[in-house]
Backbone as a ProteinNet text record, in pm:
[ID]
protein_1_A
[PRIMARY]
MSKYLSTIIVLFVLFTFAGEAETKKPKESTKQTSGVLDRLHANLDLTYAKYGDRTLEMDLYRPKEVWGELPAIVCIHGGGWAKGNRTSHAKIAQSLSARGYVTATISYRLSGEAPFPAAIQDCKAAVRFLRANAKGLGIDADKIGAIGLSAGGHLTALLATSHGVDELEGKGGNSGYGSRIQAAVPMGAQTDFLSERTRAVSKQRLIWKQFMGGSQEERPKAYRLASPLEHIDKDDPPCLFITGETDDESTRAAKFRKHLSAHGVSSEIEVIKGAPHGFLTKQVWFDQMIGSADDHFKKTFREAQ
[TERTIARY]
6089.5	6149	6166.9	6117.8	6125.4	6274.4	6304.4	6435	6466.5	6366.5	6388.1	6426.7	6346.1	6389.3	6515.8	6554.5	6691.1	6799.9	6781.3	6887.6	6895.2	6790.5	6794.2	6872.7	6848.1	6913.8	7071.6	7101.4	7251.2	7315.2	7247.3	7301.3	7320.4	7226.1	7231.1	7346.8	7360.2	7479.8	7616.4	7615.5	7742.5	7769.1	7681.1	7702.3	7735.7	7664.6	7700.3	7846.5	7889	8028.6	8125.9	8090.7	8176.2	8191.2	8077.7	8082.4	8162	8155.6	8234.8	8385.3	8410.3	8548.1	8606.3	8519.6	8573	8598.6	8509.1	8532.9	8653.7	8694	8801.4	8940.9	8933.5	9051.2	9154.3	9282.4	9369.6	9381.6	9396.2	9424.6	9554.6	9551.5	9667	9776.4	9902	10012.5	10137.1	10229.3	10353.8	10447.8	10514.7	10612.7	10756.6	10832.8	10986.5	11043.3	11111.2	11171.1	11288.4	11313.6	11431.4	11565	11555.2	11671.9	11724.5	11624.6	11662.6	11720.3	11659.5	11711.6	11851.2	11865.4	11991.6	12108.6	12079.1	12182.8	12217.5	12156.7	12162.9	12226	12299.8	12334.7	12236.5	12188.1	12092.2	12152.2	12143.4	12180	12055.3	11988.1	11859.9	11873.9	11775.8	11757.5	11883.8	11927.5	12039.6	12002.4	12039.9	11996.9	12063.6	11978.6	12040.5	12011.4	11926.7	11900.7	11864.6	11894.1	11862	11806.3	11686.4	11631.7	11611.7	11712.1	11707.8	11726.4	11620.9	11612.8	11548.7	11497.1	11419.5	11520.7	11503.8	11602.5	11513.4	11572	11502.7	11597.6	11530.6	11616.4	11591	11684	11661.5	11713.9	11653.7	11705.4	11788.3	11901.8	11997.9	12013	12017.4	12043.5	12155.3	12228.6	12350.1	12370.1	12386.1	12408.2	12538.8	12544.1	12654.3	12754.4	12888	12990.8	12991.2	12948.7	12961.4	13046.6	13166.1	13257.7	13260.7	13322.8	13325.1	13207.8	13199.4	13098	12987.4	12864.6	12741.9	12654.3	12564.5	12455.4	12369.1	12303.5	12218.8	12074.6	11976	11841	11762.3	11706.1	11618.5	11473.6	11420	11285.1	11191.4	11096.3	11008.2	10870.8	10815.3	10680.1	10577.8	10459	10342.9	10254.2	10128.6	10031.3	9977	9955.8	9895.5	9969.7	10099.1	10184.7	10153.1	10061.4	10008.9	10015.5	10046.3	10065.2	10163.3	10188.7	10279	10417.7	10498.6	10642.2	10731.9	10859.4	10963.8	10952.2	10896.7	10892.3	10789.7	10702.2	10612.7	10681.8	10796.8	10880.4	11004.9	10995.1	11105.2	11122.9	11021.3	11032.3	11083.9	11046.5	11104.1	11264.9	11300.6	11435.7	11521.1	11468.5	11540.5	11540.1	11435	11428.5	11533.4	11536.6	11631.5	11771	11802.5	11932.8	11987.4	11897.8	11946.6	11984.6	11956.7	11985.8	12108.1	12163.8	12303.4	12297.3	12219.5	12223.6	12240.2	12277.4	12267.8	12128.2	12035.4	11909	11874.6	11795.5	11762.2	11618.1	11540.7	11394.3	11393.8	11333.3	11349.7	11215.4	11240.6	11124.8	11132	11023.4	11029.8	10907	10915.3	10820.1	10680.3	10583.4	10452.4	10375.1	10274.2	10216.3	10149.5	10108.1	10060.9	10154.8	10284.8	10393.2	10445.7	10463.5	10521.5	10481.1	10403.5	10349.3	10462.5	10422.5	10522.7	10588.3	10723.3	10798.7	10877.1	10842.2	10925.3	10956.4	10860.5	10888.4	10990.4	10974.9	11083.1	11224.7	11225.7	11349.3	11420.3	11328.7	11382.6	11443.9	11365.4	11412.7	11549.7	11570	11690.9	11795.9	11771.9	11862.4	11912.1	11834.1	11873.9	11963.6	11948.4	12038.7	12173.1	12171.9	12291.4	12372.5	12302.4	12365.3	12425.4	12364.2	12425.7	12542.8	12543.6	12646.6	12764.4	12742.8	12841.4	12920.7	12837.1	12898.2	12923.3	12932.9	12935.4	13050.6	13168.1	13293.3	13268.6	13223.2	13205.4	13104.3	12990.9	12876.3	12894.9	13007.7	13023.5	12924.3	12910.1	12812.7	12887	12841	12897.2	12818.9	12876.8	12822.4	12757.4	12802.9	12751.5	12630	12586.7	12470.9	12376.4	12284.5	12187.3	12048.1	11956.4	11825.3	11724.9	11587.7	11483.8	11360	11283.1	11166.7	11059	10939.9	10822.4	10683.9	10583.6	10453.7	10367.3	10273.9	10166.4	10232.5	10214.9	10278.3	10420.3	10478.8	10618.1	10656.3	10558.2	10583	10605.3	10500	10519.8	10648.7	10693.1	10822.6	10934.4	10925	11029.7	11042.9	10929.4	10921.8	10971.9	10945.2	10989.8	11139.4	11186.2	11322.7	11396	11343.4	11398.8	11426.9	11325.4	11330	11369.3	11386.6	11395.8	11530	11637.5	11762.4	11803	11852.2	11897.6	11784.9	11677.7	11562.4	11581.7	11630.2	11678.2	11568.4	11439	11335.7	11308.4	11351.9	11322.1	11443.6	11560.1	11673.3	11671	11621.8	11605.4	11750.5	11742.7	11864.6	11880.4	11865	11874.1	12015.9	12120.8	12256.4	12331.3	12464.6	12544.4	12523.5	12517	12487.5	12591.4	12702.1	12819.2	12806.5	12695.8	12683.7	12551.3	12551.1	12429.3	12324.5	12199.3	12080.9	12026.9	12109.9	12069.4	12066.5	11957.8	11959.7	11978.7	12021.8	12043.9	11949.5	11850.6	11737.7	11627.7	11508.4	11379.9	11274.7	11209.9	11086.5	10966.4	10889.8	10782.1	10653.6	10590	10477.9	10347.7	10242.2	10116.6	10120.8	10211.2	10252.7	10163	10139	10082.1	10202.8	10191.7	10317.4	10273.3	10144.5	10099.7	10011.4	10062.1	9987.5	9901	9921.8	9849.8	9732.8	9707.1	9599.2	9462.4	9362.2	9223	9179.5	9227.6	9203.3	9249.9	9380.1	9432.8	9358.8	9315.7	9229.2	9106.9	9048	8914.4	8946.7	9033	9062.9	9120.7	9200.7	9260.5	9152.3	9045.7	8937.5	8855.2	8861.8	8760.5	8834.5	8965.3	9032.1	9124.3	9110.9	9193	9333.9	9367.2	9512.5	9595	9515.6	9591.8	9601.4	9492.1	9492.4	9591.1	9608.6	9699.7	9846	9871.7	10003.8	10052.6	9961	9993.6	9948.8	9893.5	9855.7	9740.2	9652.5	9537.7	9520.4	9419.8	9384.6	9470.5	9457.1	9535.2	9496.5	9373.6	9329.2	9374.2	9392.7	9437.7	9587.5	9664.9	9813.8	9882.9	9843.5	9895.3	10051.2	10112.6	10254.3	10319.6	10266	10309.1	10286.5	10162.4	10133.3	10229.8	10274	10368.6	10504.2	10534.9	10668.9	10663.4	10552.6	10542.3	10520.2	10499.5	10467.7	10600.2	10611.6	10729.5	10741.9	10629	10620.5	10677.7	10665.4	10716.4	10857.3	10929.1	11078.6	11155.5	11095.7	11164.6	11273.3	11387.6	11486	11578.2	11668.5	11745.9	11842.9	11867.9	11953	11882.7	11748.3	11678	11707.4	11700.1	11734.9	11616.3	11651.1	11551.9	11444.5	11320.3	11215.9	11145.3	11114.4	11018.7	10891.3	10782.7	10653.1	10590.2	10545.3	10480.9	10344.3	10229	10100.5	10004.8	9900.9	9807.9	9713.9	9666	9570.3	9439.8	9393.3	9262.6	9296.8	9413.6	9450.6	9406.4	9393.8	9347.2	9444.1	9388.5	9466	9581.7	9563.8	9660.2	9799.6	9797.9	9917.3	10013.3	9956.4	10042.4	10128.1	10109.8	10204.8	10236.5	10133.7	10145.6	10212.4	10167	10223.7	10364.4	10389.4	10521.7	10629.7	10586	10670	10698.5	10588.4	10606	10704.2	10703.5	10795	10937.3	10947.7	11079.9	11145	11061.1	11111.9	11153	11079	11107.6	11247.8	11284.2	11411.6	11520.7	11490.5	11591.7	11611.2	11521.2	11533.4	11439.2	11483.2	11408.4	11312.3	11187.1	11101.2	10999	10960.9	10875.5	10770.5	10662.8	10551.7	10521.8	10500.7	10455	10316.9	10228	10095.1	10066.7	10051.7	10034.6	9894.9	9876.1	9738.2	9663.7	9540.4	9446.6	9474.9	9587.5	9620.5	9562.4	9528.4	9473.5	9581	9552.3	9654.9	9762.1	9711.5	9806.8	9833.1	9929.5	9952.6	10067.8	10109.8	10234.9	10187.6	10058	10012.1	9999.1	9993.3	9983.9	10114.1	10154.6	10280.2	10320	10230.1	10255.4	10286.1	10203.6	10226.9	10357	10384.6	10505.2	10631.9	10634.4	10745.1	10762	10644.1	10666.2	10725.1	10692.1	10741	10883.8	10926.5	11071.5	11151.6	11104	11182.4	11201.5	11093.3	11098.9	11185.4	11176.6	11254.6	11403.1	11435.5	11566.7	11629.8	11544.2	11594.3	11618.3	11527.4	11541	11676.3	11690	11803.2	11932.1	11937.1	12066.4	12085.2	11998.7	12020.4	12056.3	11995.3	12024.1	12162.3	12195.6	12326.8	12436.7	12416.7	12512.8	12535.2	12438.3	12461.2	12511.1	12506.8	12568.2	12716.9	12773.1	12918.8	12993.1
8521.8	8634	8576.2	8657.7	8605.8	8607.8	8525.5	8519.5	8661	8727.8	8859.9	8964.6	8968.8	9060.4	9028.1	8904.1	8874.5	8923.2	8915.9	8968.4	9113	9175.2	9330.6	9374.8	9299.9	9324.8	9297.8	9187.6	9163.3	9261.9	9310.7	9415.9	9548	9574.7	9704.5	9701.4	9597	9578.8	9585.5	9522.3	9520.2	9662.8	9735	9868.2	9970.2	9941.2	10029.1	10006.4	9888.3	9855.3	9914.4	9893.5	9943	10094	10166.7	10309.8	10354.3	10287.4	10314.8	10290	10180.4	10151.4	10265.3	10317.3	10420.6	10549.1	10587.4	10700.9	10683.7	10571.4	10552.1	10532.4	10530.8	10523.2	10637	10604.4	10725	10825.5	10946.8	11047	11023.9	11067.8	11051.5	11134.9	11089.4	11173.2	11142	11236	11218.5	11125.3	11049	10957.7	10989.8	10963.5	10986.6	10855.7	10827.6	10700.6	10674.9	10554.7	10510.5	10544.4	10543.8	10574.7	10712.9	10808.8	10949.1	10956.4	10898.8	10907.1	10836.8	10734.2	10663.2	10742.8	10848.7	10929	11052.8	11060.1	11179.7	11159.9	11255	11274.5	11356.4	11332.5	11405.8	11446.1	11577.3	11627.2	11696.3	11621.1	11668.1	11741.2	11822.8	11897.5	11982.1	12047.5	12142.2	12270.9	12321.8	12450.2	12559.4	12658	12761.3	12900.4	12908.5	13042.1	13028.2	13133.3	13128.3	13259.1	13261.2	13382	13347.6	13375.6	13336.2	13196.8	13128.9	12983.7	12913.1	12998.8	12941.8	12922.8	12797.6	12763.2	12732.9	12744.8	12700.8	12603.8	12498.2	12406.7	12388.9	12333.7	12308.4	12151.9	12097.3	11963.4	11987.5	11942.1	11970.5	11838.8	11858	11747.3	11781	11680.8	11702	11574.7	11584.8	11470.5	11393.8	11264	11180.4	11186	11172.4	11157.2	11278.9	11394.4	11510.5	11614.7	11642.8	11717.3	11873.7	11952.8	12088	12166.9	12290	12390.6	12384.8	12347.2	12348.8	12470.7	12503.7	12611.8	12545	12635.5	12606.1	12662.1	12588.2	12635.8	12609.6	12723.4	12717.9	12698.4	12585.5	12547.7	12596.7	12672.8	12749.3	12688.5	12621.9	12556.5	12660.5	12611.9	12701.3	12662.3	12705.3	12672.8	12803.2	12907.2	13026.2	13100.9	13084.4	13139.9	13093	13004.4	12969.4	12824.6	12739.4	12600.2	12542.5	12407.7	12337.2	12336.6	12256.3	12244.6	12212.1	12205	12193.1	12060.6	11957.7	11825.1	11834.8	11930.5	11931.9	11965.2	12025.7	12050.7	11954.6	11857.6	11756.3	11693.8	11667.2	11593.9	11701.4	11821.5	11931.6	11934.5	11941.1	11959.1	11834.8	11712.8	11589.9	11582.4	11608.4	11593.1	11695.9	11818.9	11910.6	11882.5	11830.2	11796.5	11687.9	11589.3	11485.9	11536.7	11660.2	11723.2	11809.8	11807.6	11879.4	12006.5	12009.8	12122.9	12068.4	12172.1	12156.6	12220.9	12145	12200.6	12200.5	12301	12317	12350.1	12253.7	12285.6	12335	12447.4	12523.2	12528.8	12532.6	12583.8	12724.4	12791.2	12932	12953.2	13059.3	13093.5	13126.1	13054.2	13063.1	13179.6	13231.9	13350.3	13333.5	13226.5	13205.5	13226.2	13210.6	13237.8	13381.3	13423.3	13558.9	13606.1	13711.8	13771.8	13834.5	13881.1	13952.7	14060.2	14074.5	14021.1	13886.9	13820.5	13703.6	13604.8	13564.1	13459.7	13496.4	13617.5	13650.1	13681.7	13725.9	13724.2	13591.9	13487.8	13355.4	13301.7	13340	13300.3	13360.6	13488.6	13560.5	13503.8	13460.8	13396.2	13275.3	13195.6	13071.1	13090.7	13197.5	13223.5	13266.4	13344.9	13390.2	13271.6	13181.8	13061.2	12982.7	12954.4	12880.6	12956.5	13081.9	13161.7	13158.1	13177	13169	13034.2	12929.4	12796.4	12736.4	12815.4	12761.3	12655.9	12706.7	12617.3	12477.1	12470.3	12340.8	12258.1	12324.3	12258.9	12228.4	12280.6	12262.4	12339.1	12466.7	12547.7	12667.5	12694.4	12821.7	12937	13023.9	13126.2	13236.3	13236	13332.7	13281	13159.5	13105.3	13033.7	13120.2	13068.3	13118.5	13010.2	13043.2	13002.6	13027.2	12985.9	12944.6	12857.5	12808	12777.9	12809.5	12789.2	12790.3	12727.3	12734.2	12812.1	12883.8	12953.1	13063.6	13042.6	13132.7	13128.6	13013.2	12993.2	13062.5	13080.6	13145.9	13296.9	13345.9	13494.3	13519	13432.4	13458.1	13446.1	13354.3	13341.6	13466.4	13531.6	13648.1	13771.7	13778.7	13883.9	13871.5	13741.1	13720.2	13771.2	13752.5	13783	13938.5	14020.2	14163.5	14252.2	14199	14279.5	14281.7	14256.9	14252.1	14404.9	14410.1	14549.2	14615.4	14556.3	14634.4	14588.7	14687.3	14663.1	14591.1	14640.7	14587.7	14440.2	14382.5	14242.5	14152.1	14205.5	14122.6	14037.3	14097.4	14029.3	14002.6	13924	13897	13750.1	13672	13527.7	13480.4	13564.1	13520.8	13552.6	13534.2	13558.2	13688.7	13799.9	13928.8	13983.1	13918.8	13972.2	13917.2	13840.9	13773.6	13831	13841.1	13897.8	13796.4	13850.9	13752.2	13759.4	13812.5	13828.6	13688.2	13663.3	13533.5	13569.6	13462.1	13489.7	13428.1	13356.3	13305.4	13271.1	13274.5	13253.5	13176.8	13100.5	13026.1	13035.8	13148.1	13157.4	13082	13005.9	12921.7	12953.5	12983.7	13011.7	13125.1	13235.4	13332.9	13463.7	13532.5	13658.4	13766.3	13856.8	13942.4	14098.6	14126.1	14258.2	14269.5	14311.4	14322.1	14453	14536.8	14669.7	14666.8	14552.8	14538.5	14537.6	14566.2	14566.5	14429.5	14323.7	14201.7	14162.4	14200.2	14185.5	14270	14389	14474.9	14388.7	14332.6	14268.3	14136	14063.7	13926.5	13948.1	14044.9	14072.2	14111.6	14157.7	14195.9	14070.4	13978.9	13857.1	13734.2	13718.4	13584.8	13613.5	13511.2	13517	13500.5	13424.4	13402.4	13520	13625.8	13745.2	13831.8	13841.6	13927.8	13869.9	13744.5	13689.3	13703.7	13685.2	13708.2	13853.8	13934.2	14084.9	14168.4	14103.3	14181.8	14281.1	14244.7	14330.2	14328.9	14403.5	14415	14509.5	14510.6	14612.5	14751.1	14769.9	14916.7	14952.5	14846	14889.2	14900.6	14834.7	14828	14854.9	14960.9	14981.9	14988	15037.5	15048	14911.7	14819.8	14681.1	14604	14632.8	14564.4	14609.3	14732	14777.2	14705.2	14698.2	14636	14485.2	14425.1	14275.6	14236.3	14345.8	14323.6	14319.8	14203.5	14190.6	14287.7	14328.3	14427.6	14562.7	14606.1	14736.3	14743.2	14637.6	14631.2	14614.6	14605.3	14562	14672.3	14616.6	14710.1	14624.8	14697.5	14633.3	14521.6	14513.7	14416.8	14282.4	14275.6	14157.3	14034.6	13909.7	13801	13764.3	13688.3	13644.8	13551.4	13555.1	13485.5	13404.3	13276.5	13192.9	13165.8	13216.8	13198.8	13075.4	12981.1	12870.2	12866.8	12843.2	12843	12745.9	12702	12616.6	12695	12621.8	12679.6	12738.6	12663	12702	12788.7	12827	12911.6	13057.1	13135.7	13273.6	13343.1	13432.3	13508.8	13582.6	13628.9	13712.1	13636.5	13498.9	13419.2	13426.4	13481.3	13489	13607.7	13689.7	13803.5	13894.1	13928.9	14004.8	14145.8	14207.8	14355.2	14324.3	14232.3	14213.6	14184	14096.1	14059.6	14185.2	14262.9	14378.9	14480.7	14492	14588	14530.1	14397.7	14339.5	14360.8	14341.3	14370.1	14509.2	14608.3	14748.4	14783.5	14698.1	14710.9	14635.6	14566.3	14489.4	14347.9	14305.7	14167.1	14071.4	13958.5	13865.8	13785.1	13765.8	13683.9	13608.4	13486.9	13403.9	13346.2	13310	13237	13101.5	13009.6	12877.1	12838.8	12811.7	12770.8	12629.3	12551.5	12398.9	12374.3	12320.5	12294.5	12207.9	12241.5	12171.7	12174.4	12235.8	12221.4	12328.6	12289.8	12392.1	12464.2	12533.8	12605.9	12508.9	12402.9	12301.4	12195.6	12215.3	12108.8	12017.1	12014.5	11931.9	11788.1	11753.6	11620.7	11528.7	11584.7	11499.9	11490.2	11363.1	11335.4	11408.5	11416.2	11471.3	11627.3	11686.2	11827.8	11855.1	11764.7	11781.5	11757.7	11668	11642.5	11760.4	11816.1	11925.9	12040.2	12064.5	12175	12155.2	12040.3	12013.2	12041.3	11988.1	12010.5	12148.2	12231.8	12373.8	12447.3	12419.7	12489.1	12454.5	12338.2	12290.7	12369.5	12375.5	12456.7	12597.7	12657.3	12792.7	12820.7	12728.3	12746.8	12731.5	12624.1	12604.2	12706	12757.9	12877.9	12995.2	13034.6	13165	13145.4	13037.7	13027.8	13025.8	12958.5	12968	13108.2	13188.2	13327.3	13413.4	13368	13441.1	13428.1	13346.6	13318.1	13430.8
17052.9	16973.7	16827.5	16733.8	16598.9	16545	16441.7	16388.8	16320	16272.1	16203.9	16314.5	16431	16535.3	16593	16610.5	16665.9	16572.7	16445.8	16347.7	16361.7	16375.9	16392.8	16520.8	16628	16753.2	16741.3	16678.5	16663.8	16577.7	16467.8	16386.1	16462.4	16540.2	16622.6	16716.6	16784.9	16885.2	16809.5	16694.8	16616.2	16572.3	16524.7	16473.5	16601.5	16700.8	16831.6	16876.6	16883.9	16923.5	16821.7	16695.1	16593	16593.8	16627.4	16640.7	16761.7	16871.2	16979.6	16966.8	16892.6	16862.4	16771	16674.8	16590.8	16665.4	16772.3	16849.4	16925.8	16974.1	17056.5	16981.2	16860.4	16768.8	16817.3	16830.1	16872.6	16751.6	16792.6	16691.2	16616.4	16492.2	16412	16463.9	16481.5	16539.5	16465.3	16468.8	16412.7	16495.5	16415.5	16481.8	16451.8	16552.5	16525.2	16514.1	16397.3	16378.7	16467.5	16502.4	16587.6	16513	16375.4	16306	16335.4	16352.9	16389.6	16525.3	16615.6	16756.9	16764.7	16695.6	16704.2	16651.3	16570.1	16515.6	16602.5	16713.6	16795.5	16934.7	16986.6	17122.2	17196	17301.9	17379.1	17513	17540.9	17676.3	17739.5	17821.1	17868.3	18005.6	18029.2	18160.2	18188.2	18083.1	18096.8	18137.5	18247.9	18302.4	18218.5	18165.9	18093.8	18151.4	18246.8	18305.1	18455.8	18534.3	18678.5	18709.7	18793.7	18844.2	18995.1	19071.4	19217.5	19227	19301.2	19312.2	19179.5	19104.4	18980.9	18868.1	18820.7	18696.2	18583.8	18462	18336.2	18272.1	18201	18142.9	17988.9	17922	17780.9	17761.3	17648.3	17600.7	17473.6	17474.2	17367.5	17281	17151.7	17058.5	16959.5	16921.6	16827.9	16760.5	16636	16548.3	16585.5	16598.4	16622.7	16515.8	16536.9	16436	16337.9	16388.9	16307.9	16396.1	16341.2	16416.4	16377.9	16450.5	16427.6	16482.7	16446.6	16491.4	16407.3	16463	16381.1	16416.7	16312.5	16351.8	16456.6	16536.4	16648.8	16614.1	16665	16644.2	16783.5	16831.6	16948.9	16917.1	16977.4	16943.5	17064.4	17030.9	17127.6	17121.5	17235	17215.4	17233.7	17190.3	17195.4	17321.3	17321.1	17424.1	17476	17397.6	17440.2	17546.3	17560.5	17650.8	17798.9	17813.6	17939.9	17981.3	17882.2	17902.8	17808.2	17827.9	17738.7	17803.4	17736.7	17784.9	17669.4	17696.3	17590.3	17515.5	17572.7	17510.8	17391.9	17383.2	17268.4	17145.1	17153.1	17033.3	17009.2	17097.2	17093.4	16953.4	16882.7	16757.7	16655.8	16667.2	16573.8	16601.9	16720.4	16760.6	16700.5	16725.4	16695.7	16534	16467.3	16318.9	16264.7	16313.3	16261.7	16293.6	16417.7	16456.5	16358.7	16327.6	16240.4	16102.6	16073.8	15937.2	15951.3	16073.4	16079.2	16168.1	16270.7	16359.3	16511.6	16593.6	16733.3	16770.4	16828.1	16854.5	17002.3	17050.2	17186	17196.4	17262.9	17290.5	17429.3	17459.4	17582.2	17665.3	17796.5	17881.6	17901.8	17922	17959.1	18061.7	18124.4	18228.5	18164.6	18202.4	18139.9	18211.2	18141.9	18190.1	18332.8	18378.1	18509.5	18613.9	18578.9	18670.8	18658.8	18538.1	18514.4	18384.6	18383.1	18240.9	18160.1	18038.8	17948.2	18030.8	18013.8	17909.6	17952.4	18049.3	18099.6	17999.4	17916.2	17817.2	17717.6	17664.1	17560.7	17628.4	17746.9	17814.2	17836.4	17858.6	17879.6	17740.7	17632.6	17499.6	17463.7	17499.7	17484.7	17567.4	17690.5	17776.5	17718.7	17660.4	17594.5	17479.9	17396.6	17290.2	17346.7	17453.8	17511.8	17572.6	17635	17692.5	17581.6	17471.5	17357.2	17305.6	17293.6	17244.1	17344.9	17477	17572	17589.2	17556.6	17562.5	17426.8	17330.2	17193.8	17171.7	17225.9	17199.1	17260.5	17382.9	17451.8	17388.8	17337.5	17273.3	17130.5	17077.4	16920	16840.2	16878	16806	16747.1	16614.8	16550	16611.8	16693.7	16763.4	16675.1	16544	16455.2	16375	16400.6	16328.3	16424	16479.4	16579.7	16518.5	16513.3	16462	16557.9	16523.4	16619	16536.5	16589.9	16535.1	16638.4	16610.7	16717.1	16646.7	16713.4	16662.9	16758.9	16705.2	16787	16876.7	17014.9	17098.3	17083.1	17059.2	17023.9	16885.3	16799.4	16675.7	16697.2	16782.4	16816.1	16889.2	16981.8	17047.4	16949.2	16852.5	16754.6	16674.5	16629.2	16550.4	16631.7	16766.5	16853.5	16875.8	16896.8	16917.7	16777.5	16672.9	16539.1	16534.9	16575	16541.2	16665.1	16790.7	16895.9	16963.5	16881.1	16941	16982.8	17100.6	17158.6	17235.5	17244.8	17316.8	17469.4	17548.1	17677.6	17761.9	17753.9	17838.4	17823.7	17705.9	17669.1	17698.5	17725.9	17739.8	17874.8	17979.9	18110	18177.6	18282.9	18369.3	18384.7	18276.3	18283.8	18286.2	18276.7	18276.8	18138.2	18154	18032.1	17959.1	18037.2	17985.7	17899.8	17903.3	17809.6	17665.9	17636.6	17505.1	17442.9	17319.8	17248.2	17226	17209.4	17187.7	17047.3	16954.1	16810.6	16748.1	16670.3	16590.7	16436.7	16364.7	16233.7	16126.5	16185.4	16096.6	16182.6	16133.8	16204.4	16122.1	16185.7	16125.4	16216.3	16220.4	16307	16235.2	16318.4	16258.2	16333.6	16245.7	16312.6	16404.3	16363.6	16453	16445.6	16550.6	16561.2	16555.5	16476	16461	16483.7	16482.3	16493.7	16613.6	16722.6	16854	16868.7	16760.7	16760.3	16664.2	16607.3	16506.3	16570	16478.6	16525.3	16573.4	16506.3	16544.6	16683.1	16717.2	16848.4	16948.1	16912.3	17004.9	17050.6	16947.9	16986.5	17062.2	17020.2	17084.7	17218.4	17238.7	17377.3	17484	17429.9	17521.5	17560.5	17486	17494.9	17562.5	17522.1	17565.5	17674.5	17781.3	17898.9	17872.6	17778.1	17756.4	17718.5	17646.9	17614.5	17738	17823.8	17939.2	18028.6	18043.5	18141.4	18096.6	17972.3	17919.4	17920.3	17871.8	17862.6	17984.1	18083.2	18200.5	18172.8	18075.2	18036.7	17896.7	17840.1	17706.3	17632.8	17502.9	17419.2	17457.6	17485.2	17523.4	17654.5	17753.5	17885.8	17893.2	17803.8	17809.3	17676.3	17606.5	17466.3	17456.4	17558	17551.9	17560	17645.9	17662.1	17529.7	17465.3	17347.4	17232.1	17228.6	17137.4	17151.1	17271.8	17310.9	17272.7	17276.6	17255.2	17109.8	17026.5	16888.5	16791.5	16737.5	16653.6	16544.1	16485.3	16380.6	16412.8	16545.9	16575.4	16600.3	16587.2	16613.4	16481.4	16372.2	16250.6	16207.4	16174.6	16106.4	16012.9	15952.7	15849.9	15890.6	16022.7	16078.7	16119.1	16095.8	16127.9	16035.9	16085.1	15998	15910.8	15799.8	15708.7	15785.6	15745.6	15815.6	15720.2	15748.1	15671.9	15763.5	15727.8	15802.5	15737.8	15830.9	15792.3	15864.3	15789.1	15857.4	15783.1	15848.4	15792.4	15707.5	15599.7	15505.1	15575.1	15671.9	15735	15866.8	15889.4	16007.5	15977.2	16078.1	16064.2	15968	15891.6	15796.5	15860.8	15982.9	16057.3	16070.4	16059.8	16082.7	15955.3	15843.9	15720.9	15724.2	15827.1	15851.9	15729.4	15661.8	15532.3	15564.5	15660.8	15698.2	15747.9	15831.8	15882.5	15762.7	15671.1	15554.8	15465.3	15457.3	15362.5	15433.5	15564.6	15625.3	15628.2	15639.1	15632.1	15483.2	15390.6	15252.5	15230.9	15287.5	15279.2	15341.7	15436	15493.8	15430.5	15319.7	15246.8	15313.6	15392.8	15458.5	15389.8	15351.1	15282.1	15378.4	15318.4	15396.6	15300.6	15346.8	15271.2	15350.7	15286.5	15345.5	15283.5	15369.6	15311.8	15379.2	15302.1	15352.7	15330.5	15431.1	15421.4	15386.7	15266.8	15218.5	15316.3	15348.4	15418.1	15567.3	15615.8	15751.7	15837.7	15966.8	16064.7	16144.6	16254.6	16320.4	16388.7	16451.5	16511.5	16408.1	16329	16214.1	16236	16362.2	16389.8	16418.7	16429.1	16465.6	16346.9	16229.8	16100.9	16035.9	16008.2	15958.8	15834.1	15729.6	15603.3	15627.8	15714.4	15744.5	15811.4	15917.2	15998.1	15895.2	15812.7	15718.4	15631.3	15578.1	15492.4	15569.6	15688.5	15775.5	15791.1	15835.7	15859.3	15734.3	15623	15499.9	15461.8	15476.6	15444.6	15545.3	15678.2	15773.1	15751.2	15731.1	15692.1	15578.1	15476.8	15355.4	15394.5	15464.2	15509.6	15587.6	15691.9	15780.4	15706.9	15622.4	15539.9	15444.3	15377.1	15288.7	15367.3	15475.5	15542.7	15611.5	15671	15734.9	15643.4	15523.9	15415.4	15367.5	15353.2	15304.7	15411.7	15534.1	15643.2	15659.7	15581	15591.4	15534.7
[MASK]
+++++++++++++++++++++++++++++++++++++++++++++++++++++++++++++++++++++++++++++++++++++++++++++++++++++++++++++++++++++++++++++++++++++++++++++++++++++++++++++++++++++++++++++++++++++++++++++++++++++++++++++++++++++++++++++++++++++++++++++++++++++++++++++++++++++++++++++++++++++++++++++++++++++++++++++++++

């Protein structure tokens, strides 16, 4: 074998392994600093709702050495209503709690177990639980908000607008307490379930059919009930929508925000430059989201006094 050919083979092997090493590099992900966790009390696996033998849990976070009643924020995970769990929003809950809130990241019944309206009924049960136990948990019962991404963003928006809709309240417990929230940050959220886009997507995608029990054409009344836009009134809380720049235009909730404004309710939109639908995995996008959400909650809760 010539010296020239040997050199080529060595270079080929080196580049091959280098390429494999590059493809095996871990994806960039957000990190929670130990400093944040050290400043929090955690109450994990706290049961907040019961349906017969079925229980639902939340993980609760509260800043240490902060006394008195604090505003609370319910964190609602995404996953197409069909997958995921409350731990996927743990960093959101922890980061916001470190800024002065009691936060709860919740489990809810996924569509494979129970279709709509089970998920929103669970979200409302979580709010009622926090309100019913506000004194023991150190929560200001008049200042409860919600935040969530994707499917969690839809549920956050629906939670914000559907107070008093009997079909959505459910029987998760604490029926003597209200499920109204005072602030909302829906992220990457679908808010118009009667749109032409939803009509087309609901015919094509299984996650919609499984969650809603069929397409928009097949179940128009259910889609109307599940649509945050259809429940807007003057008593709804201020909303901050956050979405990625490359996400679908529908997540900017233009029609929803216009209707809120028509009812005298403030709403804002923040578009994260360069970000896709799932923007929680990149640190700079995550940090921008937390800062904006914190500003919105602080401003809204302050004005609610």
